[in-house]
C-alpha positions in Angstrom: 17.1 -106.2 61.2 18.3 -109.4 59.5 15.5 -111.8 58.6 16.0 -115.5 58.7 15.1 -117.4 55.6 11.8 -118.5 57.1 10.9 -115.1 58.4 8.1 -113.0 56.8 7.7 -109.2 57.0 4.5 -107.5 58.0 4.2 -103.8 57.2 1.6 -101.7 59.0 0.5 -98.3 57.7 -0.9 -96.3 60.6 0.0 -96.4 64.3 -3.3 -96.0 66.1 -6.0 -98.4 67.2 -6.4 -100.8 64.3 -2.8 -100.7 63.1 -1.1 -101.3 66.4 -3.8 -103.7 67.6 -3.0 -105.8 64.5 0.7 -105.5 65.0 0.5 -106.5 68.7 -1.8 -109.4 68.1 0.4 -110.7 65.3 3.4 -110.4 67.6 1.6 -112.5 70.3 1.2 -115.3 67.8 4.5 -115.1 66.1 7.9 -114.3 67.5 10.5 -112.0 65.9 12.3 -115.0 64.3 9.1 -115.9 62.4 7.6 -112.5 61.7 9.3 -109.1 61.3 6.9 -106.2 61.9 7.5 -102.7 60.6 4.9 -100.0 61.3 4.8 -96.5 59.9 3.1 -93.6 61.7 3.2 -90.0 60.4 2.2 -88.3 63.6 3.8 -87.9 67.1 1.6 -90.5 68.9 0.5 -94.1 68.8 -2.4 -96.1 70.3 -4.3 -93.2 71.7 -8.0 -92.4 72.3 -9.2 -89.9 69.7 -12.6 -90.2 71.4 -11.1 -88.7 74.5 -9.9 -85.5 72.9 -13.0 -83.4 73.7 -12.8 -84.3 77.3 -9.1 -83.4 77.4 -9.8 -80.1 75.8 -12.7 -79.5 78.2 -10.6 -80.2 81.2 -12.3 -83.5 82.4 -9.1 -85.3 81.5 -6.1 -83.4 82.9 -3.1 -84.7 80.9 -2.8 -85.6 77.2 -0.8 -88.7 78.0 -3.7 -90.2 79.9 -5.3 -90.8 76.4 -2.3 -92.8 75.3 -2.7 -96.6 75.8 0.7 -97.6 74.6 3.8 -95.4 73.7 6.1 -96.0 70.7 8.8 -97.2 73.2 6.4 -99.8 74.6 5.6 -101.1 71.1 9.4 -101.2 70.2 10.0 -103.2 73.4 7.8 -105.9 71.9 10.0 -106.2 68.8 7.8 -104.0 66.6 10.0 -101.7 64.4 7.8 -98.6 64.7 8.9 -95.6 62.7 7.3 -92.4 63.9 6.9 -89.2 61.8 7.2 -91.3 58.7 4.4 -91.1 56.1 3.8 -93.8 53.5 3.3 -92.0 50.2 2.9 -95.0 47.8 1.9 -98.7 47.8 3.3 -100.8 45.0 0.9 -103.8 45.1 2.6 -105.7 42.2 6.1 -105.2 43.8 4.9 -105.8 47.3 6.6 -102.7 48.7 5.7 -99.3 50.2 7.5 -96.0 49.8 7.8 -93.9 53.0 9.0 -90.4 53.6 10.5 -89.0 56.8 8.2 -86.1 57.6 11.1 -84.0 59.2 14.0 -84.7 56.8 12.1 -85.5 53.6 14.2 -88.6 53.0 12.4 -91.4 51.1 12.9 -95.1 51.0 11.2 -98.3 49.9 10.3 -101.2 52.3 9.2 -104.6 51.0 6.4 -106.6 52.6 5.0 -110.1 52.5 1.8 -109.0 54.3 0.4 -105.5 54.5 -2.1 -103.9 56.9 -3.7 -100.6 55.9 -4.9 -98.6 58.9 -4.8 -95.1 57.6 -7.9 -93.9 59.6 -10.1 -91.0 58.6 -9.7 -87.3 57.9 -11.9 -84.5 59.1 -14.1 -82.9 56.5 -12.8 -79.4 55.9 -15.2 -77.3 53.9 -14.1 -75.8 50.7 -14.5 -72.1 51.5 -12.5 -68.9 52.0 -10.7 -68.8 55.3 -11.1 -72.5 56.2 -7.3 -72.7 56.8 -7.0 -69.5 58.8 -5.2 -69.6 62.2 -7.8 -70.3 64.9 -9.7 -72.8 62.8 -9.3 -76.3 64.1 -10.2 -79.9 63.4 -10.0 -82.5 66.2 -9.0 -85.8 64.7 -5.6 -86.5 66.3 -3.7 -85.7 69.5 -1.7 -83.2 67.5 -5.0 -81.5 66.5 -6.1 -81.4 70.2 -2.8 -79.9 71.3 -3.0 -77.2 68.6 -6.6 -76.3 69.7 -5.5 -76.1 73.4 -2.6 -73.8 72.4 -5.1 -71.5 70.6 -7.4 -71.5 73.6 -4.5 -70.6 75.9 -3.4 -67.7 73.6 -6.8 -66.3 72.7 -8.1 -63.4 74.7 -11.6 -63.4 73.3 -14.3 -65.7 74.5 -16.4 -66.4 71.4 -16.3 -69.9 69.9 -18.2 -71.3 66.9 -18.5 -75.0 66.3 -19.4 -75.9 62.7 -21.5 -79.1 62.7 -23.6 -80.8 65.3 -22.7 -84.5 65.2 -20.9 -86.3 68.0 -17.7 -84.2 67.7 -19.7 -81.0 67.3 -21.8 -81.4 70.5 -18.9 -82.8 72.5 -16.7 -79.9 71.5 -19.5 -77.4 72.3 -19.6 -78.9 75.8 -15.8 -78.7 76.1 -15.8 -75.0 75.2 -18.7 -74.2 77.5 -16.6 -75.9 80.3 -13.7 -73.5 79.4 -15.9 -70.5 79.8 -16.6 -69.7 76.1 -19.8 -68.3 74.6 -20.5 -71.1 72.2 -22.5 -71.0 68.9 -23.1 -74.2 67.0 -23.9 -73.8 63.3 -25.6 -76.8 61.9 -26.7 -77.7 58.3 -29.4 -80.0 59.5 -32.8 -79.2 60.9 -31.7 -80.5 64.3 -28.4 -81.5 66.0 -27.3 -85.1 65.9 -28.2 -86.3 62.4 -27.6 -89.8 63.6 -31.0 -89.5 65.4 -34.4 -88.9 63.8 -35.3 -85.2 63.8 -37.9 -85.6 66.6 -35.2 -87.0 68.9 -32.7 -84.4 67.7 -35.1 -81.7 68.8 -34.8 -82.9 72.4 -31.0 -82.5 72.1 -31.5 -79.0 70.6 -33.7 -77.9 73.5 -31.2 -79.2 76.1 -28.2 -77.6 74.5 -30.0 -74.2 74.5 -30.9 -74.8 78.1 -27.2 -75.1 78.8 -26.4 -71.7 77.2 -25.3 -73.0 73.8 -26.7 -71.0 70.9 -28.0 -73.4 68.2 -28.2 -72.2 64.6 -29.9 -74.9 62.5 -30.6 -75.1 58.7 -27.5 -72.9 58.2 -24.3 -73.5 56.3 -21.0 -71.6 56.9 -20.0 -70.0 53.6 -16.8 -68.4 54.7 -14.5 -67.7 57.6 -13.7 -64.0 58.1 -10.3 -63.0 59.3 -8.9 -59.9 61.0 -5.9 -57.7 60.0 -3.6 -60.2 61.7 -5.0 -63.0 59.5 -6.6 -64.9 62.4 -10.3 -65.9 62.4 -12.7 -63.2 63.7 -16.1 -64.5 62.6 -17.9 -67.1 60.5 -20.5 -66.1 57.9 -23.6 -67.9 56.7 -25.9 -66.6 53.9 -27.9 -64.8 56.5 -25.7 -63.7 59.3 -22.2 -63.4 60.9 -21.2 -64.9 64.2 -18.1 -63.6 66.0 -15.5 -66.2 66.6 -12.1 -66.1 68.4 -11.8 -69.8 67.7 -13.6 -72.1 65.3 -13.9 -75.9 65.7 -14.9 -78.1 62.7 -17.2 -80.9 63.7 -18.6 -81.8 60.3 -17.6 -85.4 60.4 -14.9 -87.5 58.8 -14.2 -89.4 55.6 -12.1 -92.6 55.2 -8.5 -91.7 54.4 -8.1 -94.0 51.4 -6.3 -91.8 48.9 -3.2 -94.0 49.2 -5.2 -97.2 48.8 -7.2 -95.9 45.8 -4.0 -94.8 44.0 -2.8 -98.4 44.4 -6.0 -99.6 42.8 -7.5 -101.2 45.9 -11.3 -101.5 46.0 -13.4 -98.9 47.8 -17.2 -98.7 48.4 -19.8 -96.0 47.9 -18.6 -94.3 51.1 -15.0 -94.2 49.9 -14.0 -96.8 52.5 -11.9 -99.9 51.7 -13.9 -103.1 51.1 -12.8 -106.2 53.0 -14.1 -109.7 53.5 -15.1 -111.1 56.9 -11.4 -111.7 57.8 -10.7 -108.0 57.1 -8.7 -109.0 54.0 -9.0 -106.4 51.2 -11.2 -107.9 48.6 -9.2 -109.5 45.8 -5.9 -109.3 47.6 -4.6 -112.3 49.5 -1.9 -110.6 51.4 -3.4 -107.2 52.2 -5.7 -106.4 55.2 -7.4 -103.2 56.2 -9.2 -102.0 59.4 -10.3 -99.0 61.4 -11.8 -95.8 60.2 -10.6 -96.4 56.6 -12.9 -99.3 55.9 -16.6 -99.9 55.3 -18.4 -102.5 57.4 -21.5 -104.5 57.0 -24.6 -103.2 58.8 -26.3 -106.4 60.2 -29.7 -104.7 60.4 -30.0 -103.3 56.8 -27.5 -105.6 55.1 -25.8 -102.6 53.5 -22.2 -101.3 53.8 -21.6 -98.4 56.1 -18.7 -96.2 57.2 -18.6 -95.8 61.0 -15.5 -94.2 62.6 -15.3 -95.6 66.1 -12.4 -96.8 68.3 -14.4 -99.9 69.4 -14.6 -101.2 65.9 -11.0 -100.2 65.1 -9.6 -102.2 68.0 -11.8 -105.3 67.1 -10.6 -105.0 63.4 -7.0 -104.9 64.6 -7.5 -108.0 66.8 -9.1 -109.9 63.8 -6.3 -108.8 61.4 -3.6 -109.7 63.8 -5.0 -113.1 64.4 -5.2 -113.9 60.7 -1.8 -112.4 59.8 -0.3 -114.3 62.7 -1.5 -117.7 61.4 -4.7 -117.9 63.5 -8.3 -117.3 62.4 -10.9 -114.7 63.3 -13.7 -112.7 61.6 -15.5 -109.4 62.0 -19.2 -110.1 61.2 -20.4 -106.5 61.2 -22.1 -103.9 63.3 -25.5 -102.7 64.3 -24.5 -99.0 64.5 -24.4 -98.4 68.3 -23.2 -95.0 69.6 -23.5 -93.0 72.7 -22.5 -89.5 73.6 -23.3 -86.7 76.0 -23.5 -82.9 76.1 -23.2 -81.7 79.6 -25.6 -83.9 81.6 -27.7 -85.0 78.6 -27.0 -88.5 77.4 -27.7 -89.4 73.7 -27.7 -93.0 72.4 -28.7 -94.9 69.3 -28.4 -98.3 67.7 -29.8 -99.8 64.5 -31.7 -97.9 61.9 -33.2 -94.4 61.8 -36.5 -94.0 59.9 -34.6 -92.8 56.7 -32.2 -95.7 57.0 -35.1 -98.2 57.1 -36.8 -96.6 54.1 -33.5 -96.6 52.2 -33.2 -100.3 52.9 -36.7 -100.9 51.6 -38.2 -101.9 55.0 -41.7 -101.1 56.2 -41.8 -100.3 59.9 -43.8 -99.0 62.9 -42.4 -96.5 65.3 -43.2 -95.8 69.0 -41.9 -93.1 71.4 -42.3 -93.4 75.1 -41.3 -91.3 78.1 -40.1 -93.1 81.2 -37.7 -92.6 84.1 -34.2 -93.9 84.9 -35.3 -95.2 88.3 -38.5 -96.0 90.1 -40.5 -92.7 90.1 -40.5 -92.5 93.9 -36.8 -93.1 94.2 -34.6 -90.0 94.7 -32.8 -88.9 91.5 -35.2 -90.4 89.0 -34.9 -88.5 85.7 -36.9 -88.5 82.6 -35.8 -90.2 79.4 -37.3 -90.6 75.9 -37.0 -93.9 74.0 -37.9 -94.2 70.4 -38.1 -97.7 68.8 -38.5 -98.9 65.2 -39.9 -102.4 64.5 -40.4 -104.1 61.1 -44.1 -104.3 60.1 -45.6 -107.8 60.2 -42.5 -109.6 61.5 -42.0 -107.3 64.5 -38.2 -107.5 64.2 -36.4 -104.8 66.1 -34.9 -102.3 63.7 -33.6 -99.5 65.9 -33.6 -97.6 69.2 -32.8 -94.0 70.1 -32.6 -92.7 73.7 -32.3 -89.2 75.0 -32.2 -88.5 78.7 -30.2 -87.6 81.8 -28.1 -89.9 84.0 -28.8 -93.6 83.4 -30.2 -93.2 79.9 -27.3 -93.7 77.5 -26.0 -97.2 78.4 -29.5 -98.6 78.2 -28.9 -98.7 74.5 -26.7 -101.8 75.0 -29.8 -103.9 75.7 -31.2 -102.9 72.3 -27.8 -103.5 70.6 -27.7 -107.1 71.9 -31.4 -107.6 70.8 -30.6 -106.3 67.3 -27.5 -108.5 67.0 -29.6 -111.5 68.0 -32.3 -110.6 65.5 -35.0 -110.4 68.2 -38.6 -109.3 67.8 -40.0 -106.6 70.0 -42.5 -109.3 71.3 -39.5 -111.4 72.5 -37.8 -108.4 74.0 -40.8 -107.8 76.4 -39.9 -111.0 78.2 -36.2 -110.1 78.7 -35.1 -110.7 82.3 -33.4 -107.4 83.0 -32.0 -106.2 86.3 -34.5 -104.4 88.5 -34.4 -102.5 91.8 -35.8 -99.0 92.5 -32.4 -97.3 92.4 -31.7 -98.6 88.9 -35.0 -98.9 87.0 -38.7 -98.8 87.2 -40.4 -102.2 87.3 -40.7 -102.0 83.5 -37.4 -100.8 82.1 -37.8 -97.9 79.6 -36.5 -100.0 76.7 -39.1 -102.8 77.6 -41.9 -100.2 77.9 -41.1 -99.2 74.3 -40.9 -102.8 73.2 -44.4 -103.5 74.7 -45.8 -100.6 72.9 -44.1 -101.5 69.6 -45.4 -105.1 69.9 -49.0 -103.9 70.4 -48.6 -101.6 67.3 -47.1 -104.5 65.2 -50.0 -106.8 66.2 -52.6 -104.1 65.4 -51.0 -103.5 62.0 
């Protein structure tokens, strides 16, 4: 493409949520004559929902392509020069250029940039142990990963599955495999599943998972993957036991994919994520931006940097970056750490700080736990939920909320997320004018019941 003298070139590394949101937003603000956009993606897909992969594997979503928001062809139709199956291998910051390699042919070339967006995402943590790369052992970070896992499930005759790790991906994949008729064992390093919850709330998840037929093995670490004569996985071993496995899914979590950025000398934080300012510009670099799972973000409750890999944040980062690259102005102020998940019919939600997060931040706090119902107790279909709330001692500022329950529990966390963002006290929360009718809530919503109890405890303290 020939650039006019006035034209600039934007290079985007990574073709998923943050990268292509940034490219699309920049294109809305500047036409092809003003801004040339070149994007590199090493995989086969763009702009897809990685969060939907467990539901595709489990059969809730029928077709892979339902998870794709925008195809490469759709991006190219908007004058974005999108180069698929092309991996950026080097960033030359001083020379303002990137080196890219065609994954299939191996051919390499340099591309110069005026502005650069790094959206390299995160990579699944693969444990350093014998057999971790054996056929039948799968991570689930990309659509390619999901397809590979489905291919294994189609070919495998045995029905034993082991999930390593019990975070969001671990419990969601356990559900997917149960749905496909597998005998599922989850091996978890922690004392309870869902380490994003306090252990007392994780215990509720543990009990529910076992009630669904999932075998939970806590306080255990997989030391090796055992293979059969054909080289495929046949079991996983901990220090104490072996668990038969025809397929193994790794749900240990992810780390920011910042090896490229670090090699270029760009700044990363204590969680290995790129550090940016409020405009998502990489600190100390006027013409480089970063967003998505490869960055660290400010936790508005603790005031500390965190790494949170979520599509919601990645899309917002991309919108902010695209606005700034395209000559507008936008900022990303930070997060409160809201997340929601489910395993079968159990809903799990959290926002703000856990007890250990609050202690690490140097905060003193009170905690309350209440049991309530999703609807008026007399209304058909009312189900129990447990709400745990943390409030700062003396000030009463809301610090965090965790919710575990059945239908109607999970999205109640959004009320707490708004209260956290607004810096509300639990006392103020008790006066919130929330929607009420017997089919939707008791007279006192479960979150407000917890706020009342927390306010009393703060006053007493």
